[in-house]
PAMI-45624 format. One record per residue (C-alpha): residue in three letters; x, z, y. Coordinates in steps of 0.25 Angstrom, whole numbers, padded with zeros to 4 digits, always signed. Example, Ala and Ser with C-alpha at 12.3 -4.5 7.8 and 13.67 -1.06 7.14 Angstrom:
REM PAMI-45624
ALA+0049+0031-0018SER+0055+0029-0004
REM end
This chain:
REM PAMI-45624
MET+0354+0096-0038ARG+0340+0101-0044THR+0342+0107-0057ASP+0331+0112-0066ASP+0335+0120-0079HIS+0321+0122-0085LEU+0309+0114-0089PHE+0294+0118-0084ILE+0287+0120-0097GLY+0273+0126-0098GLY+0274+0131-0084ARG+0288+0138-0085TRP+0302+0134-0084GLU+0308+0133-0098ASP+0322+0131-0103PRO+0323+0116-0109ALA+0324+0114-0124GLY+0335+0104-0122THR+0348+0104-0113GLU+0347+0090-0107THR+0344+0088-0093LEU+0338+0077-0084PRO+0347+0073-0072VAL+0340+0069-0060ARG+0347+0058-0052SER+0344+0054-0038PRO+0340+0040-0038ALA+0346+0039-0024THR+0360+0044-0027ARG+0360+0044-0042GLU+0365+0059-0041VAL+0359+0069-0051VAL+0350+0078-0042GLY+0343+0086-0052ARG+0343+0090-0067VAL+0332+0095-0076PRO+0331+0099-0091ALA+0327+0087-0099ALA+0315+0091-0107THR+0315+0089-0122VAL+0304+0087-0133ALA+0304+0102-0135ASP+0301+0105-0121ILE+0290+0095-0121ASP+0284+0102-0133ARG+0285+0115-0126ALA+0278+0110-0114VAL+0267+0104-0122ALA+0266+0117-0130ALA+0264+0125-0117ALA+0254+0115-0112ARG+0247+0116-0125ARG+0246+0131-0124ALA+0241+0130-0110PHE+0230+0121-0114ASP+0226+0127-0127GLU+0227+0142-0123GLY+0230+0143-0108PRO+0220+0145-0097TRP+0223+0132-0089PRO+0213+0123-0096GLN+0202+0134-0096LEU+0202+0136-0081PRO+0191+0129-0073LEU+0196+0116-0066SER+0194+0123-0053GLU+0204+0134-0056ARG+0214+0124-0061ALA+0213+0117-0048GLU+0215+0129-0040ARG+0227+0133-0049LEU+0233+0119-0046VAL+0232+0121-0031ALA+0244+0130-0032LEU+0252+0119-0038GLY+0249+0110-0026GLU+0254+0122-0017ALA+0266+0124-0026LEU+0270+0109-0025GLN+0268+0109-0010ALA+0278+0120-0009ARG+0288+0111-0016ALA+0284+0098-0009ALA+0298+0097-0001GLU+0306+0099-0014LEU+0297+0088-0022ASP+0299+0078-0010ARG+0314+0080-0012LEU+0315+0080-0027VAL+0306+0067-0029PRO+0315+0058-0020LEU+0328+0065-0026GLU+0324+0062-0041SER+0315+0049-0040GLY+0320+0042-0027ILE+0306+0041-0022PRO+0308+0042-0006VAL+0305+0056+0000CYS+0296+0048+0010PHE+0285+0048-0001ALA+0286+0063-0002SER+0282+0060-0017GLY+0284+0074-0021SER+0275+0081-0011SER+0265+0070-0009ALA+0261+0072-0024ILE+0257+0087-0021PRO+0243+0083-0015LEU+0240+0078-0029VAL+0238+0092-0033ASP+0227+0095-0023TYR+0221+0081-0026TYR+0219+0084-0041VAL+0214+0098-0038ASP+0204+0093-0028VAL+0199+0083-0039ALA+0198+0095-0049ARG+0190+0103-0040THR+0178+0093-0041TYR+0181+0087-0054ALA+0169+0088-0064LEU+0173+0093-0078GLU+0159+0091-0084ASP+0148+0081-0082VAL+0135+0078-0089ARG+0133+0064-0094PRO+0119+0059-0098GLY+0116+0057-0113ARG+0108+0046-0120PRO+0094+0047-0115GLY+0085+0053-0126VAL+0097+0054-0136THR+0107+0064-0130GLY+0108+0074-0119ASP+0118+0074-0108GLY+0132+0075-0111ILE+0142+0084-0104VAL+0157+0079-0102ARG+0167+0090-0100ARG+0181+0087-0095VAL+0191+0097-0102PRO+0206+0098-0102VAL+0212+0088-0111GLY+0225+0096-0115VAL+0240+0095-0112VAL+0244+0084-0103ALA+0257+0077-0103GLY+0261+0070-0090ILE+0273+0060-0090THR+0277+0057-0076PRO+0287+0046-0070TRP+0298+0048-0059ASN+0290+0041-0048GLY+0282+0051-0040PRO+0286+0062-0049VAL+0279+0074-0042MET+0266+0066-0041GLN+0266+0061-0056VAL+0268+0076-0061LEU+0256+0080-0052MET+0248+0069-0056LYS+0250+0072-0071ALA+0249+0088-0070VAL+0239+0091-0060PRO+0227+0084-0065ALA+0230+0088-0079LEU+0231+0103-0075LEU+0218+0102-0067ALA+0212+0097-0080GLY+0217+0109-0087CYS+0228+0102-0095PRO+0242+0107-0096VAL+0253+0097-0093VAL+0267+0093-0098ILE+0273+0084-0088LYS+0286+0075-0091PRO+0292+0070-0078ALA+0301+0059-0078PRO+0316+0062-0080GLU+0320+0056-0067THR+0311+0065-0059PRO+0310+0079-0065LEU+0314+0087-0052SER+0301+0085-0045ALA+0293+0088-0058ASN+0300+0101-0060GLU+0297+0104-0045VAL+0282+0102-0049ALA+0284+0111-0060ARG+0289+0122-0051ALA+0276+0120-0043VAL+0268+0122-0056GLU+0276+0135-0058ASP+0273+0139-0044ALA+0258+0136-0046GLY+0257+0146-0058LEU+0250+0137-0067PRO+0247+0143-0081PRO+0258+0142-0092GLY+0259+0129-0100THR+0251+0120-0090VAL+0263+0112-0084SER+0276+0108-0090ILE+0286+0098-0084VAL+0296+0093-0093PRO+0305+0081-0088GLY+0311+0071-0098GLY+0312+0057-0102ARG+0304+0047-0110ASP+0306+0053-0124LEU+0300+0066-0118GLY+0288+0059-0113GLU+0285+0052-0126HIS+0286+0066-0133LEU+0276+0072-0123VAL+0267+0060-0124GLY+0266+0061-0139HIS+0265+0076-0140PRO+0254+0081-0148GLY+0251+0093-0138VAL+0248+0083-0127ASP+0234+0079-0125HIS+0235+0069-0113VAL+0247+0061-0107SER+0248+0057-0093PHE+0259+0047-0090THR+0264+0039-0078GLY+0275+0029-0080SER+0277+0015-0085THR+0267+0006-0092ALA+0276+0005-0104ALA+0277+0020-0106GLY+0262+0021-0103LEU+0259+0012-0114ARG+0267+0020-0124ILE+0260+0033-0120ALA+0246+0027-0121ALA+0249+0022-0135ARG+0255+0036-0139CYS+0243+0044-0133GLY+0233+0034-0139ALA+0238+0036-0153ASP+0235+0051-0151LEU+0222+0048-0143ARG+0228+0057-0132ARG+0224+0055-0118THR+0233+0048-0108ASN+0234+0043-0094LEU+0244+0033-0089GLU+0249+0029-0075LEU+0258+0017-0078GLY+0264+0005-0070GLY+0259-0003-0059LYS+0261-0016-0051SER+0251-0013-0039ALA+0248-0025-0030ALA+0245-0024-0015ILE+0236-0036-0011VAL+0239-0040+0003LEU+0226-0047+0007PRO+0225-0060+0015ASP+0220-0053+0028ALA+0230-0041+0027ASP+0237-0036+0040LEU+0251-0037+0034ASP+0257-0028+0045ALA+0247-0017+0040VAL+0247-0019+0025LEU+0261-0023+0021PRO+0268-0009+0025THR+0258-0002+0015VAL+0260-0013+0005ALA+0275-0011+0006GLN+0275+0004+0006PHE+0267+0005-0007GLY+0276-0006-0014TYR+0289+0002-0012PHE+0284+0017-0011PHE+0291+0026-0021ASN+0302+0015-0022GLY+0292+0006-0029GLU+0292+0016-0041ALA+0277+0018-0041CYS+0266+0012-0050ALA+0257+0011-0038ALA+0267+0003-0029LEU+0262-0010-0023THR+0272-0018-0030ARG+0265-0031-0029VAL+0260-0036-0016LEU+0250-0048-0016ALA+0250-0056-0004PRO+0241-0068+0000ARG+0249-0081-0002ASP+0247-0086+0013ARG+0252-0073+0018TYR+0263-0071+0007GLY+0275-0073+0016ASP+0270-0063+0027VAL+0267-0052+0016CYS+0281-0054+0010ASP+0288-0054+0024GLY+0280-0042+0028LEU+0283-0034+0016ALA+0298-0039+0016ALA+0300-0033+0030LEU+0294-0020+0026VAL+0301-0018+0013ALA+0314-0022+0019GLY+0312-0010+0029PHE+0310+0001+0018PRO+0321+0011+0019VAL+0329+0013+0006GLY+0337+0025+0004ASP+0338+0040+0000PRO+0324+0044-0006LEU+0326+0058+0001ASP+0327+0051+0015PRO+0313+0051+0021GLY+0316+0037+0027THR+0318+0031+0014PHE+0306+0023+0008VAL+0313+0017-0004GLY+0322+0025-0013PRO+0330+0023-0025LEU+0323+0020-0039VAL+0323+0031-0048THR+0333+0027-0058GLU+0344+0016-0060ALA+0335+0010-0072GLN+0324+0009-0062ARG+0332+0002-0052GLU+0337-0008-0063ARG+0323-0010-0067VAL+0319-0014-0052GLU+0331-0023-0050ARG+0328-0030-0063TYR+0314-0033-0058ILE+0319-0038-0045GLY+0328-0048-0053LEU+0316-0052-0061GLY+0308-0055-0048ARG+0320-0064-0043ASP+0321-0071-0056ALA+0306-0074-0056GLY+0307-0080-0042ALA+0303-0068-0033ALA+0310-0067-0020VAL+0316-0055-0015ALA+0311-0053-0001VAL+0317-0039+0001GLY+0327-0031-0007GLY+0330-0034-0021GLY+0343-0026-0022ARG+0349-0013-0020PRO+0349-0007-0006ALA+0361-0007+0003GLY+0365+0002+0013LEU+0361+0015+0007ALA+0368+0028+0009PRO+0380+0029+0000GLU+0374+0041-0008LEU+0362+0032-0012THR+0368+0025-0024GLY+0355+0026-0032TRP+0345+0017-0038TYR+0340+0009-0026VAL+0333-0005-0025GLU+0329-0011-0012PRO+0314-0012-0009THR+0312-0026-0014LEU+0301-0036-0011LEU+0299-0048-0020THR+0291-0060-0015ASP+0287-0074-0022VAL+0282-0066-0033ASP+0270-0070-0043ASN+0263-0060-0051ALA+0269-0065-0064MET+0283-0060-0061ALA+0288-0048-0067VAL+0290-0041-0054ALA+0275-0043-0051ARG+0270-0039-0065GLU+0280-0027-0069GLU+0282-0014-0063ILE+0295-0014-0056PHE+0294+0001-0051GLY+0304-0001-0039PRO+0304-0006-0025VAL+0300-0020-0028VAL+0287-0027-0023VAL+0282-0041-0025VAL+0274-0050-0017ILE+0264-0059-0024PRO+0256-0070-0017TYR+0241-0072-0020ASP+0230-0082-0017GLY+0217-0075-0013VAL+0213-0061-0015ASP+0207-0064-0029ASP+0221-0069-0033ALA+0227-0056-0027VAL+0218-0047-0035ALA+0221-0055-0048ILE+0236-0054-0046ALA+0235-0039-0043ASN+0228-0037-0056ASP+0237-0046-0064SER+0246-0034-0068PRO+0250-0028-0081LEU+0251-0014-0074GLY+0239-0005-0072LEU+0242+0000-0058
REM end
């Protein structure tokens, strides 16, 4: 079992202010596989204070962008040295299958952002009003302390997407990872330590929703970056708006794959199916609505059903598994409730719909069969609301304009 006794605050491993811990359960076996300290409000205050000092007094915001970029190259190298452990921890704590290598596959994000920074213009000249004003100079400067609140799906990717751009911009960061997936976040903290970034620039403090709310409202935070549910995002936007603080939000999605009338189904459907169920369907970008031309609807449904029925379900640490368990029991209950709503509304369960049989005896976790719902229209809850599980719906359309209209008829931004 992986046990951490300290919190990464201001670039150092510190004793937690409280005594409570966060048990990490394997979604596959329900066994406790790790334990970390549960951060408290006092720990958040310490982390923000360290970030505030790093911004107001430290060298990091004053360094040239090119130098910050070079310093972050070391972070990518430190993460690469921990790639195998990251690939082990993410399936262990989240249930996302190891075939996606969702720990190590996030590491190239560091190089991507560093490359962007190397050519990013921090200053540009804009023309004034002819005969009235001279040209203006727009300078981009660090905004201040950044709070990053990350979800449990893609936990390494989300931490890096919050931290690396902020650090490149000269902003210290305080990251609050989801309580379900703190082990991989702490592994990222170890890589930050190995990279030798200045004191105060990075803190990683795992905890629950109440901790996130304290961080969002903290007067020492200048910018909030949040990935999660639309409902939580609305609350954060309102809170930050009241203070005129900057925020960026990555929220829910109900992405549509439009199968065009002349599509080669043998070529197209494997990709459509893969991106509907990747990460166990627990992804805002999953293609959870498939729009099929009405005169080919049956062929699309049959082709998808054959593919989905063949997806291997099992141990997320087994490279042969494509669909693993959902992250928590509550998440499984949510997905099963939506499948029931679909049935009640008249949708047909073409594949799945229940809990998988024939799993290894130790796999007693929160599994749901990959499920395909057909005879769905876009007014049903299963077509309009984010299920966040291995459930895809197939909706018929009449003409490409109708398909585009259906795809855009969604309350969700992604």
